[in-house]
One Martini backbone bead per residue (centre of mass of N, CA, C, O) as a GRO file, in nm:
protein
   90
    1UNK     BB    1   8.054   9.859   7.493
    2UNK     BB    2   8.059   9.689   7.787
    3UNK     BB    3   7.871   9.465   7.955
    4UNK     BB    4   7.743   9.393   8.263
    5UNK     BB    5   7.695   9.129   8.439
    6UNK     BB    6   7.518   9.010   8.689
    7UNK     BB    7   7.760   8.860   8.823
    8UNK     BB    8   7.952   9.105   8.827
    9UNK     BB    9   7.768   9.301   8.981
   10UNK     BB   10   7.746   9.132   9.243
   11UNK     BB   11   8.046   9.118   9.298
   12UNK     BB   12   8.093   9.431   9.322
   13UNK     BB   13   7.898   9.472   9.552
   14UNK     BB   14   8.021   9.283   9.762
   15UNK     BB   15   8.289   9.421   9.773
   16UNK     BB   16   8.193   9.707   9.854
   17UNK     BB   17   8.054   9.607  10.119
   18UNK     BB   18   8.328   9.485  10.253
   19UNK     BB   19   8.542   9.706  10.269
   20UNK     BB   20   8.483   9.870  10.536
   21UNK     BB   21   8.543   9.627  10.725
   22UNK     BB   22   8.843   9.587  10.639
   23UNK     BB   23   8.932   9.883  10.728
   24UNK     BB   24   8.812   9.855  11.045
   25UNK     BB   25   8.919   9.601  11.192
   26UNK     BB   26   9.157   9.715  11.374
   27UNK     BB   27   8.972   9.905  11.542
   28UNK     BB   28   8.771   9.684  11.647
   29UNK     BB   29   8.983   9.517  11.810
   30UNK     BB   30   8.992   9.754  12.035
   31UNK     BB   31   8.710   9.839  12.056
   32UNK     BB   32   8.534  10.042  12.209
   33UNK     BB   33   8.544  10.334  12.359
   34UNK     BB   34   8.463  10.215  12.640
   35UNK     BB   35   8.687   9.976  12.625
   36UNK     BB   36   8.902  10.162  12.610
   37UNK     BB   37   9.195  10.305  12.708
   38UNK     BB   38   9.339  10.603  12.852
   39UNK     BB   39   9.645  10.448  12.850
   40UNK     BB   40   9.770  10.389  12.572
   41UNK     BB   41   9.960  10.627  12.531
   42UNK     BB   42  10.120  10.589  12.798
   43UNK     BB   43  10.223  10.304  12.728
   44UNK     BB   44  10.386  10.389  12.478
   45UNK     BB   45  10.559  10.606  12.618
   46UNK     BB   46  10.663  10.440  12.897
   47UNK     BB   47  10.591  10.092  12.814
   48UNK     BB   48  10.689   9.947  12.543
   49UNK     BB   49  10.851   9.696  12.653
   50UNK     BB   50  10.572   9.562  12.790
   51UNK     BB   51  10.443   9.501  12.530
   52UNK     BB   52  10.136   9.315  12.606
   53UNK     BB   53  10.187   9.313  12.921
   54UNK     BB   54   9.961   9.433  13.137
   55UNK     BB   55  10.088   9.404  13.427
   56UNK     BB   56  10.351   9.554  13.344
   57UNK     BB   57  10.218   9.812  13.248
   58UNK     BB   58  10.080   9.890  13.512
   59UNK     BB   59  10.339   9.908  13.676
   60UNK     BB   60  10.470  10.127  13.507
   61UNK     BB   61  10.245  10.341  13.530
   62UNK     BB   62  10.275  10.366  13.843
   63UNK     BB   63  10.578  10.467  13.820
   64UNK     BB   64  10.445  10.719  13.628
   65UNK     BB   65  10.208  10.872  13.762
   66UNK     BB   66  10.309  11.184  13.757
   67UNK     BB   67  10.301  11.158  13.410
   68UNK     BB   68  10.020  11.116  13.357
   69UNK     BB   69   9.729  11.143  13.244
   70UNK     BB   70   9.447  11.217  13.381
   71UNK     BB   71   9.277  10.982  13.258
   72UNK     BB   72   9.463  10.758  13.355
   73UNK     BB   73   9.467  10.813  13.655
   74UNK     BB   74   9.154  10.777  13.683
   75UNK     BB   75   9.145  10.476  13.606
   76UNK     BB   76   9.289  10.374  13.877
   77UNK     BB   77   9.098  10.456  14.116
   78UNK     BB   78   8.868  10.237  14.160
   79UNK     BB   79   9.088   9.955  14.130
   80UNK     BB   80   9.404   9.985  14.032
   81UNK     BB   81   9.320   9.962  13.729
   82UNK     BB   82   9.276   9.897  13.399
   83UNK     BB   83   9.147   9.860  13.049
   84UNK     BB   84   9.364   9.696  12.961
   85UNK     BB   85   9.456   9.502  12.664
   86UNK     BB   86   9.626   9.309  12.453
   87UNK     BB   87   9.440   9.383  12.200
   88UNK     BB   88   9.522   9.692  12.189
   89UNK     BB   89   9.830   9.598  12.059
   90UNK     BB   90   9.751   9.474  11.751
   0.00000   0.00000   0.00000
């Protein structure tokens, strides 16, 4: 049986420690749950041709207002804008 050297053991430990971060990086790029928009699904459903241009997406969503999910409609209420950001679509 071959023994693992200290250097190899440390390298394996660092690799294992870094793996979860690499796996979750795409999700983290979309921001926290509070930062993500409730309109992402509706944007893909109704406005995929406009992605990632947020002003165009918002205009498209407003044109489909009667078809939006209740959560997305509610997001427009306070300011007339969504929390959508171009980075949500990367």
